[in-house]
VEXDREN-2710 file (C-alpha; in Angstrom, 1 decimal):
% VEXDREN-2710
k/r/px/py/pz
1/MET/-50.0/-94.0/-6.8
2/LYS/-49.0/-97.0/-4.1
3/ILE/-45.6/-96.8/-2.3
4/LEU/-44.2/-99.6/0.5
5/ILE/-42.2/-97.6/2.5
6/THR/-39.5/-100.3/4.1
7/GLY/-38.0/-99.6/7.5
8/GLY/-42.0/-97.9/8.5
9/ASN/-41.0/-98.3/12.4
10/GLY/-37.7/-95.8/12.5
11/GLN/-37.2/-92.2/12.5
12/LEU/-37.0/-91.5/9.0
13/GLY/-40.3/-94.8/7.9
14/ASN/-42.5/-92.9/10.6
15/GLU/-41.7/-89.4/9.7
16/LEU/-42.4/-90.1/6.2
17/LYS/-45.9/-91.6/6.6
18/ASP/-46.6/-88.5/8.9
19/ILE/-46.3/-86.2/6.6
20/LEU/-48.1/-88.8/3.5
21/ALA/-50.7/-88.3/5.5
22/VAL/-51.7/-84.7/6.0
23/GLY/-49.8/-83.9/3.3
24/LYS/-46.7/-81.6/4.9
25/SER/-43.9/-81.6/6.4
26/GLU/-42.8/-78.7/9.2
27/ILE/-40.9/-76.7/5.7
28/GLY/-43.6/-77.5/3.8
29/GLU/-46.7/-78.8/1.1
30/ILE/-45.4/-82.2/-1.0
31/PRO/-46.3/-82.5/-4.1
32/ASP/-50.2/-82.9/-5.2
33/VAL/-48.9/-86.5/-7.0
34/TYR/-49.2/-88.4/-3.1
35/LYS/-52.8/-86.9/-3.0
36/ASN/-54.9/-90.1/-1.6
37/SER/-51.9/-92.1/-1.7
38/HIS/-51.9/-95.7/-1.1
39/VAL/-49.1/-96.6/1.3
40/THR/-47.4/-99.7/2.4
41/SER/-45.3/-99.5/5.6
42/ILE/-42.9/-103.1/6.0
43/ASP/-40.0/-103.5/9.0
44/ILE/-38.2/-106.2/9.9
45/GLU/-40.7/-108.1/12.2
46/ASP/-43.3/-108.6/9.0
47/VAL/-40.9/-109.3/5.9
48/ASP/-36.8/-110.9/6.6
49/LEU/-35.9/-108.9/2.8
50/SER/-32.7/-110.2/3.8
51/ASP/-34.5/-113.3/2.7
52/ALA/-34.6/-113.4/-1.6
53/ASP/-37.2/-115.9/-0.9
54/ALA/-39.1/-114.0/2.2
55/ALA/-39.1/-111.6/-0.4
56/GLU/-40.5/-113.3/-3.5
57/ILE/-43.2/-114.4/-1.3
58/PHE/-44.4/-111.1/0.1
59/PHE/-44.1/-109.5/-3.2
60/ALA/-45.5/-112.6/-5.1
61/ASP/-48.9/-110.4/-5.9
62/LYS/-48.6/-107.1/-5.7
63/THR/-47.1/-103.8/-7.1
64/PHE/-46.1/-100.5/-6.5
65/ASP/-44.8/-97.1/-7.7
66/ILE/-42.5/-95.9/-5.4
67/ILE/-40.7/-98.1/-2.9
68/ILE/-38.5/-95.8/-0.2
69/ASN/-36.2/-98.0/1.1
70/CYS/-35.3/-97.1/4.8
71/ALA/-34.7/-99.6/6.5
72/ALA/-31.1/-100.8/7.8
73/MET/-28.6/-102.2/10.6
74/THR/-27.4/-99.0/11.6
75/ASN/-25.8/-99.6/15.1
76/VAL/-22.1/-99.3/13.3
77/ASP/-20.0/-101.1/16.4
78/ALA/-22.5/-104.3/15.7
79/CYS/-21.8/-104.4/12.7
80/GLU/-18.4/-104.6/12.5
81/SER/-18.7/-107.5/15.1
82/ASP/-21.2/-109.1/12.8
83/PRO/-20.4/-108.3/9.0
84/ASP/-22.3/-110.7/8.0
85/SER/-25.3/-109.0/9.4
86/ALA/-24.5/-106.0/8.1
87/MET/-24.1/-107.8/4.7
88/LYS/-27.3/-109.1/5.1
89/GLY/-29.5/-105.8/5.9
90/ASN/-27.6/-103.2/4.5
91/ALA/-26.9/-104.7/0.7
92/LEU/-28.7/-107.4/0.2
93/ALA/-32.0/-106.7/0.9
94/PRO/-32.0/-103.1/-1.0
95/ARG/-30.8/-105.2/-3.9
96/ASN/-34.4/-107.7/-3.3
97/LEU/-36.2/-104.6/-3.1
98/ALA/-34.6/-103.2/-5.8
99/ILE/-34.9/-106.1/-8.5
100/PHE/-38.0/-106.1/-7.4
101/ALA/-38.3/-102.8/-8.0
102/GLY/-37.2/-103.4/-11.5
103/ARG/-39.5/-105.7/-12.8
104/VAL/-42.3/-104.3/-11.7
105/GLY/-41.1/-100.7/-13.0
106/ALA/-41.0/-99.4/-9.5
107/LYS/-39.1/-96.1/-9.0
108/ILE/-36.5/-97.3/-6.0
109/LEU/-35.3/-94.6/-3.5
110/HIS/-33.2/-96.3/-1.1
111/VAL/-31.2/-94.2/1.9
112/SER/-27.9/-94.2/2.5
113/THR/-25.2/-92.4/4.7
114/ASP/-21.7/-90.9/5.5
115/TYR/-20.3/-93.6/6.0
116/VAL/-20.0/-94.0/2.7
117/PHE/-16.1/-92.0/3.1
118/SER/-13.1/-92.0/4.5
119/GLY/-14.3/-89.7/6.8
120/ASP/-10.7/-88.0/6.6
121/ALA/-11.9/-84.8/4.3
122/THR/-11.8/-81.5/4.8
123/GLU/-14.3/-80.1/3.0
124/PRO/-18.3/-81.4/2.3
125/TYR/-18.1/-84.0/-0.1
126/SER/-20.3/-84.0/-2.8
127/GLU/-21.5/-86.4/-5.0
128/TRP/-19.6/-87.0/-7.2
129/THR/-16.7/-88.2/-4.5
130/LEU/-15.6/-91.7/-4.8
131/PRO/-16.6/-93.3/-1.3
132/ALA/-13.9/-94.5/0.0
133/PRO/-14.6/-96.7/3.2
134/ASN/-13.7/-98.0/6.1
135/THR/-15.8/-99.4/8.7
136/ALA/-18.4/-102.5/8.2
137/TYR/-21.5/-100.4/8.1
138/GLY/-19.9/-98.3/5.3
139/LYS/-18.5/-100.5/3.1
140/SER/-22.1/-102.8/3.4
141/LYS/-24.3/-99.6/2.5
142/LEU/-22.0/-98.4/-0.3
143/LEU/-22.9/-102.3/-1.6
144/GLY/-26.4/-101.3/-1.0
145/GLU/-25.9/-98.5/-3.4
146/ARG/-24.4/-100.6/-6.1
147/TYR/-27.3/-103.6/-6.0
148/VAL/-29.7/-100.5/-6.1
149/THR/-28.5/-98.7/-9.3
150/GLU/-27.2/-102.3/-10.7
151/ALA/-30.3/-103.7/-11.1
152/GLN/-33.0/-101.3/-11.2
153/PRO/-31.9/-98.1/-13.1
154/LYS/-34.9/-96.1/-12.2
155/SER/-33.3/-95.4/-8.5
156/PHE/-32.8/-92.3/-6.0
157/ILE/-29.4/-92.9/-3.5
158/VAL/-29.8/-90.2/-1.1
159/ARG/-27.1/-90.2/1.5
160/THR/-27.5/-88.4/5.2
161/ALA/-26.0/-88.3/8.4
162/TRP/-26.1/-87.8/12.7
163/LEU/-30.2/-88.5/12.4
164/TYR/-32.5/-87.5/15.2
165/GLY/-36.4/-88.0/14.4
166/ARG/-39.8/-88.0/17.1
167/GLN/-39.9/-92.0/17.2
168/GLY/-36.9/-93.9/18.4
169/LYS/-33.9/-93.6/19.9
170/ASN/-31.9/-91.3/18.6
171/PHE/-28.4/-89.0/20.1
172/VAL/-31.0/-85.6/20.5
173/LYS/-32.8/-88.0/23.2
174/THR/-29.8/-89.4/24.4
175/MET/-28.3/-86.0/25.6
176/ILE/-31.7/-84.7/26.8
177/SER/-31.7/-87.8/29.3
178/LEU/-28.2/-88.2/30.4
179/SER/-28.5/-84.0/31.0
180/GLU/-31.8/-84.6/33.6
181/ASN/-29.6/-87.8/36.0
182/HIS/-26.3/-85.9/35.7
183/ASP/-23.9/-82.9/36.5
184/SER/-22.0/-83.1/32.8
185/ILE/-21.5/-85.0/30.5
186/LYS/-18.3/-85.6/27.7
187/VAL/-18.9/-85.8/24.2
188/VAL/-16.6/-85.7/21.2
189/SER/-15.1/-83.4/19.9
190/ASP/-13.1/-83.6/16.5
191/GLN/-16.1/-85.1/14.3
192/PHE/-17.8/-82.9/12.8
193/GLY/-21.1/-83.1/10.4
194/ASN/-24.4/-81.7/9.6
195/PRO/-27.0/-82.8/12.0
196/THR/-30.5/-83.2/10.4
197/ASN/-34.1/-83.5/10.9
198/ALA/-36.4/-86.8/9.9
199/ASN/-39.2/-84.8/9.0
200/ASP/-36.6/-82.6/6.5
201/LEU/-35.0/-85.4/5.0
202/ALA/-38.5/-86.9/4.6
203/HIS/-39.4/-83.7/2.7
204/HIS/-37.1/-84.1/0.2
205/ILE/-37.5/-87.6/-0.5
206/LEU/-40.8/-87.3/-0.6
207/LYS/-40.1/-84.7/-3.4
208/ILE/-37.1/-86.2/-4.9
209/ALA/-39.0/-89.5/-5.8
210/ALA/-41.9/-87.3/-7.9
211/THR/-39.5/-86.8/-10.2
212/ASN/-37.3/-88.9/-12.5
213/GLU/-34.4/-87.6/-12.1
214/PHE/-32.6/-90.1/-10.7
215/GLY/-29.0/-90.7/-9.2
216/ILE/-27.4/-89.8/-6.1
217/TYR/-28.2/-87.1/-4.0
218/HIS/-26.9/-85.3/-0.2
219/CYS/-30.0/-84.8/1.5
220/THR/-28.7/-83.2/5.6
221/GLY/-29.3/-79.9/7.9
222/LYS/-27.2/-77.5/6.3
223/GLY/-24.1/-76.3/8.8
224/ILE/-21.9/-77.7/9.8
225/CYS/-20.6/-79.0/14.2
226/SER/-19.0/-81.0/16.2
227/TRP/-21.0/-84.1/18.4
228/TYR/-20.0/-82.1/20.9
229/ASP/-21.2/-78.5/20.0
230/PHE/-24.2/-80.8/18.2
231/ALA/-24.9/-81.7/22.2
232/SER/-24.3/-78.7/24.2
233/GLU/-27.6/-77.1/21.5
234/ILE/-29.3/-79.3/22.4
235/ILE/-28.4/-78.5/26.4
236/GLY/-28.6/-75.4/25.8
237/LEU/-32.5/-75.4/24.9
238/SER/-33.2/-78.9/26.7
239/GLY/-32.9/-75.9/29.9
240/ASN/-31.1/-78.1/32.1
241/ASP/-28.5/-77.8/34.3
242/CYS/-25.9/-79.9/33.0
243/LYS/-22.5/-78.8/31.8
244/VAL/-20.5/-80.7/28.4
245/ASN/-17.4/-81.4/29.3
246/PRO/-15.5/-81.8/25.2
247/CYS/-13.1/-85.3/24.5
248/THR/-11.2/-86.8/21.7
249/THR/-12.3/-89.7/20.8
250/GLU/-9.6/-92.3/21.3
251/GLU/-10.2/-90.3/24.9
252/TYR/-13.9/-91.9/23.9
253/GLY/-12.8/-95.3/22.6
254/ALA/-15.6/-97.0/20.0
255/PRO/-15.0/-100.9/18.6
256/ALA/-15.7/-99.5/15.6
257/PRO/-13.5/-96.4/14.1
258/ARG/-15.6/-92.9/13.3
259/PRO/-15.3/-90.6/10.6
260/ALA/-13.5/-87.2/11.6
261/TYR/-14.8/-85.1/9.5
262/SER/-18.1/-86.4/6.6
263/ALA/-20.2/-82.9/6.4
264/MET/-21.4/-83.4/2.9
265/GLU/-22.7/-80.6/0.1
266/HIS/-25.5/-80.6/-1.3
267/LEU/-25.4/-80.4/-4.9
268/MET/-27.9/-82.9/-6.8
269/LEU/-30.6/-81.3/-4.3
270/SER/-29.9/-77.3/-5.7
271/VAL/-30.0/-78.3/-9.2
272/THR/-33.0/-80.8/-9.1
273/VAL/-36.4/-80.3/-6.6
274/GLY/-34.2/-77.0/-4.3
275/ASP/-32.4/-77.4/-1.0
276/GLU/-34.9/-76.3/1.4
277/MET/-33.6/-78.2/3.7
278/ARG/-32.9/-76.2/7.3
279/ASP/-30.0/-74.7/8.9
280/TRP/-29.5/-77.4/11.8
281/LYS/-29.6/-75.1/14.8
282/GLU/-32.5/-74.0/13.2
283/ALA/-34.8/-77.9/12.8
284/LEU/-33.2/-78.8/15.9
285/ARG/-34.8/-75.8/17.7
286/THR/-38.1/-76.7/16.0
287/TYR/-37.6/-80.3/17.1
288/MET/-37.5/-79.2/20.6
289/ASP/-40.5/-77.9/21.1
290/ALA/-42.2/-80.2/19.8
291/LEU/-40.9/-82.3/22.1
292/ARG/-42.0/-80.3/24.9
293/GLY/-45.4/-80.3/23.5
END
């Protein structure tokens, strides 16, 4: 099997490559179909997929069975101040990937976000909830979803949230670093969602992509918490002597709005490949143990 991973240098891309190399994740083994796969990994420095001509040149002599698109412009505030770049990275690049996938008959799995929703719910969003983004980031990601499914019906959309992995920057590493250098920190307590371990997400992505169960999936850590709860758990596990103080979103301030509530249900996972996502606290403990070596 020939697999293309875009955004290969990011948190999720690295987890996918590592799991494919050894044939299993922290949850367990991945489908046998991936044995002896040939994996190609690219990132923005290799080719700008939002440029149709550059994408055409890159794909000219290539074929793949599965394309997993982890690439995105994920800086919410930067997207708000530069919506053109958000459009290119989050909508046009996935569109060009999907056009190529349709041309060669490859399946495409596109990773999306909780930001496609308004973020003002009172219960977890299901896959059939109508999106209503209110940020440039969310709007560009929703357009990317639509471009992918229109260009290649053999597609999977996997929405996730609050992602952290072993490579690159993330909230967990930031909290650990802050707690090592401060006696106290402030973290917002009025935004709720699902922390997600990138290893768990990668495991499920590979399960999904091995099937023909095309459609929209929600895939996050199980359990709901606030960023304050998340930070408190991280610092508690770190053993650092740092107090976490709650604050409101308004007190914290940010150029782009954040979802007040963006937890998601896993209905599609449950009725197709099975939902093995770990509780967020369990997955975090495993991650923290791995960081400590």
